[in-house]
N, C-alpha and C positions, 0 to 999 in steps of 0.2 A: 528486381530480384525475387526468386522465390525463396521465403523463408522458411518454408514446409511447415506450414501451419493450418494450410487447408484442412478440414474435416478434424481438425483436433477440437476437443471439448474443453473451454476453459472456465474455471470458476473464480471468480473474482469477489472479494469482501469490501463491503464499505464501499459499493458501487453507485450509489444512488445519486453522486455528486463530485464534483472536486477530481483528485486525481484518481478516485475508482472509477468515475465515469469515463474520464479521459483514457484509462487504461481498456476499459471495457469495450470503449469505441475504436480504439487501435487493434485490437484484436479481432473484432467484426470486420473491420477493413481488410484483413489478410484473409480472410475467408473462414475463420474459426467459428464454432458454434459457441455463442457466449451465455455460460448462466452468472448473472447478478444476484447477489444477495446484499441486504442492508434490514434495518429495522423497518424503515418505512416503506410500504408495498406501494403507494402512490409515486413517488420519486423513481422507484425502480422502473414502474411502468410506463413513465415518460422517458426515460431512458432507453427502453426497449422500444419504443415508437420511433424515436429519433433513428436507432439503428435500423431498424426495419424499412423506414421511409428511404434509407440510403443503400439498401440492398441486402443487409447484412442479416444475420439469424441472431438471434436472442432470446433469452426467456428470464423471467424474474421469479426469484423464490425468496418471501421474506423470512429472515430469522434473525434472532440475536445470538450470535456467535460467542458470547460471555456465558451462553446457557449450554451445558454438555450435552443434555437432550436434544436441544434444538439443532446442535451440530450434526448429532446422528441423523436426526429427521431431514437435515437438509442434503446431507450425504446420499442417504437413502432413497430420498425423493428424486433427485438429479441423476443418479444412477438407473433408478427404474426408469423415468423418462426419456434420457439421452445417452445414456451408458457410460463407459468409462470415462474417468474423468482424468484428461492427459496434463494439464496445466492447472496449478493451484498458486494465486496470488492472494498473499495474505497482505491486504492493504488496509483494513480497519486498523484504526488506532485513534490516540487523542489521550488526556489527560484529565483528571478531575480535579479541578483548582487551580489556579494562580495565584502562587504566594510563596514566601520564602520558606526555607528548610522547617524552620521551626513552628511554621504556622499549619502545616499540612498534616492531618489525622492519619491514624492508622488505616481508617476506612478508604481515604482516598489513596494512600498507597496499594492498599488490597485491590480497589476497582481499577485502577492504572494499569496494574499486573494483569488483572483478569481480562481487561481489553486488549491490551497490546501482545501479550506473551502467553497465556495459557489459550486463548483464542488460537492462536498460531500451532500450540502443542497439540490441541484435541484436533484440529483440520487435518493438519499432518499426518497423525496417528490415525485417522479414520480414512485417508487415502492411499497411505502408504500399500496396504496389501495388493489393490490392483495395480496401483504402477508396479510394483515389484514383479505380479504376473504378467505384465505386458512387456517388462524389462525397457520402460522407457517412461521418463515423465521429469516434467519441470515444475519446480517450486521456487517462488520468487517472494520473498519476504520483504515488505517495506520496511524500513527503519528510518531514520532520520540522522542528520549532521549532528542534533543532540545526543544522539547514543555515542560521538566520538568527540565533539566538543561541545559539552554541555552547558545549558542556560543555567545561570544562578536562579531564576525564578520558577524553574519545573525540573526539580531534581529528581522527583519519581518519574517523570516521562523520559528524562535522559538515561535513568538508569533501567529503565524498561526497554527502551532501544537498544541500549547496549547488550541487554540480555538477547534480543531478538537477533542481533548481528552474531553474537557468541553461539546461540542455538542454530543459526544457519551454517556456521563452520564445523560444528560438531555433525550436524546432520549429514554435510556434504561428503565427510569423511567415512562416514558408516554405509550410505546407500549410492555411492558411485559404483560399486562392484554390480549392482542391479540396474544400471541404465539410469540412474535418477540424479539429475544435476538439481544443486541446491545453492541459490544465490542472494544477494541482499541488492536493494537499489535503497540509497540515502539521500532523499530530496534536501535541499536548503530551504531557504525561505520561498515559497511557492504561492504565487497568487491565486488563489481557491477562492468562490464566491463566500466561505466563511469568513477569508481572510479580509477580503475587500468589504464583508459587513463589520467586521470590528473595526478596521482602519476608518471607514466613513464615519461610524459613530464617535469615534475617539476625535477625528479631526474636526467635527461638527461641536465636540464639546468644547475644543480648544479656541474654536473660532478661526480655523486656519483652513485652507483647501487640502484635498485629499492628496495633491501631488505634494503641497510642502509638508504636511504629516509624512509621506512617505520618504522624503528626502532626509527629514530629522530622523526617521527610525534607521535610515542605512547609515547617517554620519555617528548614531550614539549606541546603536544596536548590532550594526553590521559594520563598521569600518574595515574588517579585513575580506569582505565579499568584492571578490576581484573584478566582476563584470558589471558591479553597480545597478543591479536590477534584479527584480524577483523573477524566479524560474516560472513556466507556463505548467499546468497538468499536463500538457501535450508532451513537452520535453522529458518530463517523468517518464510518462508512458510509451514513449520511443526507446527509453533503457530497457525496460520492461518487456517489451515484444522483442527486442534484440536477445534477451539472454534466455528467453523463452524459443527460440528460433533455432533451426539446425545450423545457421552460420556462428554460432556460439555453444558448438558441440563440445569444445575443448575447453569449457570455463565454468568451473565450479567452486563454490566455496568463497567466491570474491565477494567485495563488497564495493560496488560501483556508485561511487559518489554523484550525484546531479546536482552540486551545491554552487554553482558558479565561480569557484576556485575558494569558497568560503572557510572550507579547514585549512589551516595553517601549517600544520603537520605533513611530514611525508606519509 
């Protein structure tokens, strides 16, 4: 099936590893030209090399998207080198600190919102003029199941992701008339290299196998996860590519949950 993404330019943030890497790789496989950005240039270059070895087209531009000046420079450099950006995937995200509410500092709240929310705001604002001129654009914001079903130990992360989902709906209503579709993808528990690293270390500290630790996590922290396993980055990437494609041309303002049935509400 032709998804209509050949010759499109796609900008993916947080693309050096994990979900971002999978998203960039999936777009390249569909014939798009992918611009990958993250803070670590070395990680980005490795992904670009892997994409090119498979016959895809990609370019790495390191940037800190929590910095307004670097966002402007990223957009200007990308546009100058490869032309109009047609698809924006705001994948970068995370939380500063892992603690109960009363132990999270103001600085951690601010930094978490800078990373998840303001980076999205700034990139969308920078790319909107060109998308409006083209009368075609796709913006996919990566939220999280925590934005709908919050984790008690990451209140600042859940609140930030809820804001991303809310922002998506707002933007979708404003810019539909300009041919710009804006959607959210909300992954559940996803088996990224970072998660594997954390789980492996915790399993070792507890003197259990990785498989035993995973089963304990599922039982105690994800009893509502219907599929009883972690999502893969590639499964998230498939949803993102679909929403950017012409086959999803009548979908905007939606929150596509890739969570294995983890969210228990309708």
